[in-house]
N, C-alpha and C positions, 0 to 999 in steps of 0.2 A: 741443796735443800736437805733438811733433816728427814729422817725416816717418817713416813706418814703414819698417823695414829689409827691403823687398822689392826685387827687381830693378827698375830703372827702367822705367816703362811710360808714358812721356810721351805716346806716340802713341795710347794707349788712350782711347776716348771718355769714360770716367768716371774717368780718372786724377786723383788728388787728392781724390776724394770718399771720405768715411769713413762707413760704415754700421755702426750698432750693432744687432746682430741678437739680440734676446731671444726669438726664436720657436723653436718646436720642431716636430718631426715632419716635415710635408711642405709645406704651402702657403707658410708664411713662409720656411723654408729654401730652397725652390725659387726663390722670388722673389729672395732675397738672393744665391743662387748666380748667377743671371742677371746681377745687378749686379756681382758679383765677376768673372764672365767678361768683362764690359765694362770692367774695370779698377779698380773700386772696391776700397778696403781694407775688407774686411768683418771685423768683430770679433764673433765668436760668443760671446755671454754665456750660459754653460750653468749650470743649477742643480747643486748638489753631486753629485747622482746622474747628471747628464748628460742629454742629449737622449734621450728614451725610445726613439727609433728605433735607438739604438746597440745595443739588446738585441733587436731584431726580426729574429732569425735562427732557424735557418740560412737561407742559407749565411753563413759567417763568413770574415773574414781575421784574422790575428793569433792570439794564444794566450791563453786564460783564465788560465794559470798566471803570466804576467808582466803581466797587466792590459791587454794590447793587443787582446783579442778585440773585434772590431767587426763589426756586421751589414752585409751588402751594402746593405741598405735605407738606412742612414745614409750610406754612401759615395756613393749616387746623387745626393744634393742638397747636399753640403757641401764641395765643393772650393773653392779660392780663398778660404778663410776661415782666420782665426786664432782659436783657442779659449782662452777664459779661464773658469775654474771659479769661480763667485761665488755666495755665499749672500746673496741680497738680503733675507732676513728678518733678518739681523743689521745693525745700524746702520752698521757699518764697510763692509759689502758694499754697502749702498744708497748710501753716500757715494762709493764707488769708481765706481758706475754714474753718479752725478751728474757726476763728473769726466769720465767717458767721453762722456756726452751733451753736456757743455759744449763739447767739442772735436769733436763729430760733426756730420754733415750730415743724416743720416736715422736714424730709429728704426723698427724693424720688430718687432712683437710680436703674439702671439696669446693673451694672458691672457684668462681669463674676465672677464665684465663687472665692473668696479670693482676687480678684483684689483690692477691697476697703481696705482690710486688708494690702495688700502689700504697699499701699499708706500711711499707718499709721493710718487707721481708723477702727480698730476692734471694736467690741461691747463695750468692756471695755473702750476704748478711747472715744467713743461716749457718753457713760454714764458719764464719767468724765467731758467731755466738757459741757454736758447739760443733767442732770438727767431726765428732763421731755420731752426729744426729742422723737417724734414718728418717727420711721425709717421704711420706706417701701422699701423692696428689691424685685425687679421683676426679675425673671429668666425664663428660658425656661421650665425647668422640675422640679424645686423645690429643696430646700436645702436638703431634705431627699431622693432624687432620687439616683439611682445607680451611676450616674455621675453628680454631681451638677454643674460641669463646662461645661457640654455640651451646646453649643450655641443653642438658641431657635429662630427659624424663623417661622413667621406666616404660610407660605405655608406648611412647613413640619409638623407643629403642626396640621394644619387642616387635613393633611393626616393621621398622627399617632393617632389622637383622635377619628377617626371613622366618623368625620363630613363629609368628602368627600364621604364616602361610602354610605351616605344617601342623597347626593346632586347631582342632575343631572337626565337626562332621564333614564328610565329603560333599561336594557340590550336588551330586545326585541324591543325597539324603537331605538336601535343604540346608546344608551347613554354610558357614562363612568363616573367614579368618578370625581367630579368637585368641585373646590374651590368656596367659596362664593365670590361675586364680590367686596367686601372690605376686608381689613385685619381684619376679625372678631375676630380672636383669640387675636390679640393685643388690639382691642377695648374692648372686654369683660374683659380682664385682667386689663385694665385701669379703667373700671367701678368698678370691684371688689376691686381694690386698693383704689379707692376713698371712697367706702363704708367702707372698713376696717379702713382707716385713720379717718373718721368721728366717727366710733365706738370707736376707741382708744382715740380720743379727748374727746368724751362724758364720757368715763370711767375715764379720768383724772379729769373731772369736777365733776363727781359723788363722786369720792374719796375725792375730796375737799382739802385735806391737802396740804400745800405748798411743802412738801417733797414727794408727790406722784410721782411715777416714770412713765416715758414713756415706750415704748416697741418696740420691733422689730416685723415687719409684713412681712411674706413671701407670695408672690402671684406668681404663675407660669402661663405661657401661657397654658400649658397642663391642669392643674387642672381647670383653668377658662373655657376652652373649653369643657372639660368633664362635667362641671356643667351646661352648657347650652344645653346639649343633652336632658334634661328634659324627656318628654314623650317617646322619642325614646329609651333612656337608660332604662327607666322603662319597656317599652314594651319588650326589650331584656331580662331583669332580670326575668320578669314574664313568658314570653313565651318560654324562653330558646333558642330563635333563633335570629340571628343578623338581624335587619331590612334591607331591600334593598332600592333601589331608585325607587321613584314613579313620578319623574319629578315634575310637579306642583300640583300633587294630595296629599291628606292628608292621613296618615296611619290609622287614627282613626275616621275620619268624611267623610261622602259621602252624597251629592256632595259638594266638597270643593276643587275647582281646576280651571284651565283655560279652556275655550271652544273657539273653532274657530267659528266665525260668517261668514256671507256672505262676509264681507269686512275687517275682522281683528280678534282680540283676546280680550276676556274680562275675568276678574277674578270673580268667583261666590263663595260665602261662605254661605251655608245653615247650620247654626250652632246650630239649635234647632229643636225639634219636632214640635213646633208651626209654625215654618217657612215652614216646608215641604209641607203641603197642599197649602199654599199660593203660594209657588214656582211652584207647579204643575199647579195651575190655571193660573198663570202669563204666563206660557209656552203654555197654551192651551191644556194641557194634564191632566185634572182633574182626570181621571181614575187611574193614577199612584198612587195617594194618597191613594186609596182604595185597591191597589194591595198588598196581604199578603207578597210577596217577598220583598217589600220595606217599610213595615209598620213602622219599627223602624230604627234608625241609625245602630244598630247592623245588622239588616237584609240587609240594603243597603250596608254595608261594605262587608258582606258575598256574596252578589250578585252584587258586584261593576261592573264587566265587562259588564254584560247585561244591567244594568241601564245606565251606561255611554254611551254605544253605542246608546241607544234610545235618550238620552239627546243631544248627539253630533249631531245626525242627525237633531234634531229639531233646535238647535242653528244655524246650517249652513243655515237655510232657510231665515234668516233676518239679517239686518245690526247690527253692534255693538250699534249704537245710538238707534235703535228701542228696542233692548233687554234691554239696560241699563235703558231706560225710563220705560219699562214694569216692570222691577224688582224693580226699585225705587218706583213705584206706589204701589207695593205689599209689600214694606218695607223689601226687601231681600237684604242683603249686596252684593254689586257688584261694579265693577269699571273698568276703562280702564287700559291698560298696558302703563304707561307713561315712557318716557325716563327721564333722570335727569332734563334737562331744563324744560320739560313739567311739571314735578312734582312741581317745584318751581313756575311755572307760574299758577298753578291751584289755584282757589279761596280758596280751602281748605288749602293751604299753605300760605295764606296771613299773613304777619308779621313774617314769619319764617326765614327771612334773615336780616342781619344788614350791614350797610355801615360804614367802617372805613376809616379814612384819615391818611395815613402815610406821614410824612414830606418829605420823599425822594422817596417812592414807589408809592405815589398817592393813589387813591381810591381803597379800597379792599372790595369786597362783600364776606360775609361769612354766614354760617348757624348760626342762632341765638341759644342761649342756650335753651334747650328743657324744662327746668323746669320754672314754673311761680309761684313764691312765692308772695302772696298778700301783706304781711306786710314788707318782707325783700327781695326785688326782686334781681335777678341776674343782673349784670351790665357788659357791654362790654366797658371798659375804655381805653385800650391800644391796638394798632395794634401789630401784630407779629414783634418782634424787628430784626434789623440787627445784625449781629454777633458783640458782645461786645458793642452794642449801648449805654448802660447805665453803662459801666465799671467805668468811672470816677465818676459818681454820686454815685454809690454803694460804691466805695472805700472812697469817701468823707464822706459818712454816717458812715463808720468805723473809721473816724478820720484821714485819710491820707491826707497830703497836696499835692499840685500840683507838687512840686519838687519830692517827694517820688513816686508819681504815674508815672511821666515821667521816673524815674529811673527804675521802674519795667517794664515799656513798653520797654525801651532800652534793658533790659536783656531778653526780650521775655517771661516774667512771665505772662503778661497780653496782 
């Protein structure tokens, strides 16, 4: 395929890489957006009805009357992509995907088990089309699970992984298992997928030879979520007991939680022994630093209830602003509990959003890429596309003329 008609991004770390994105909803699209932010040309292959998340609103941008209405959910993970609407169940549609894959570097998909094979794209076929292709398959439970075809949904994965069992207020405080406020299982699966793709591409480069082969990568939502249980999983393995819910408290560090003040709530993180005496002095409770029951973090964890009761009573005496100022002066990590809009309005979040201009949807504000590469920066070049917005351009790059493209459209292939 010829070079795609985007602004030159030769300095981007993944410039020249072409990603064929057959994934939908969140994990796969988040993965491919990260690759797009790093300079890859991401071609989003959408089914005739489009990515399901296009309809997951409100809120919306665009207008249903002219076919541009798009959910904010879709916008969140689909910038820096070009969309082609393609019916892979028609032979002509499958053939067009073959041509895309033959000229691509990476395939990302989240089809149910064997669904891609039934469309004519088993691993042997993929290798024949493009021996150097890196193929990321995202599933709910993994190719080696008891039922590889079992559908995976973030909410259910959070429940089954144990994540919900450690999230939320404790039983004695009236809490119950609670999901994270974003689809974190999807997000971490997308992150793991992007890492694995980059590792596979580096492996191709290290092997060097022109005949070096690509590989299949399997990433599951369950495995990805289990992997981010980190210290909680290790606590369970070492202690032999399943950890419970502590609300906003930390299982291994005290004090490291929220406290109610006279007029609100703040987060406080005493993360080292050097901070502990400074914290006590900032609260006007210097004697606590010399109390043997609280001398070390281990002591404070063991005597958590008694210590937290004392600290809570003290924090309730003054306003959030007063305490945050006192803690900042003592160099103790602390902060307010912001809502989402407050978080982005904070001076600490300056520069963490970008404004995109879509020719039909208008201005779109988004979260900026989180990585800042000094020599090869990430770039936000393209707004999230309408369904099939670049179909004609992409097919033109494959060498199809206007008459052929209109014929495919009349047949419902595109």
